[in-house]
C-alpha positions, 0 to 999 in steps of 0.5 A, spaced: 210 511 162 215 512 157 221 516 156 223 519 150 231 521 151 233 527 146 239 530 144 245 526 141 250 530 145 247 528 151 247 536 153 239 536 152 236 530 156 228 531 156 222 526 158 216 525 156 210 523 160 205 521 154 204 515 152 203 516 145 200 508 144 194 510 149 192 516 146 188 511 141 185 508 147 183 513 151 179 515 144 175 509 144 173 509 152 171 517 150 166 514 144 164 508 149 163 513 154 159 517 149 155 512 147 153 508 154 151 516 155 146 516 149 143 509 151 141 512 158 138 518 154 134 514 149 131 510 156 130 516 160 126 520 154 121 513 154 120 512 159 118 519 160 114 518 154 111 512 156 109 515 163 106 521 160 102 517 155 099 513 161 097 519 165 094 522 158 090 515 158 088 516 165 086 523 165 080 522 159 078 515 162 077 520 168 073 525 163 068 519 160 067 517 167 064 524 169 062 525 163 057 519 164 056 520 172 049 523 174 051 529 177 057 534 174 063 535 179 063 541 182 070 545 183 067 551 187 068 551 195 062 549 198 063 551 205 065 558 208 072 559 211 069 563 216 064 561 222 057 562 222 054 568 226 049 567 231 
């Protein structure tokens, strides 16, 4: 902490808690934090793109396999929710 004293006659003495030398360090620290956050966001976005691409490839492969199958897959329910009556 640097103390700045103001006043020639000793009447008013002011102390400053701010150190002007560290202002540049603070700015550099904030810039470095910004770069780290930016790089992390880029990595996340790339990972999400890879996941979406993998899902798309799997879906395409699954549809291709289903199209070559003997019987198309039905998504309707074949079983009734209610018990059969006697």
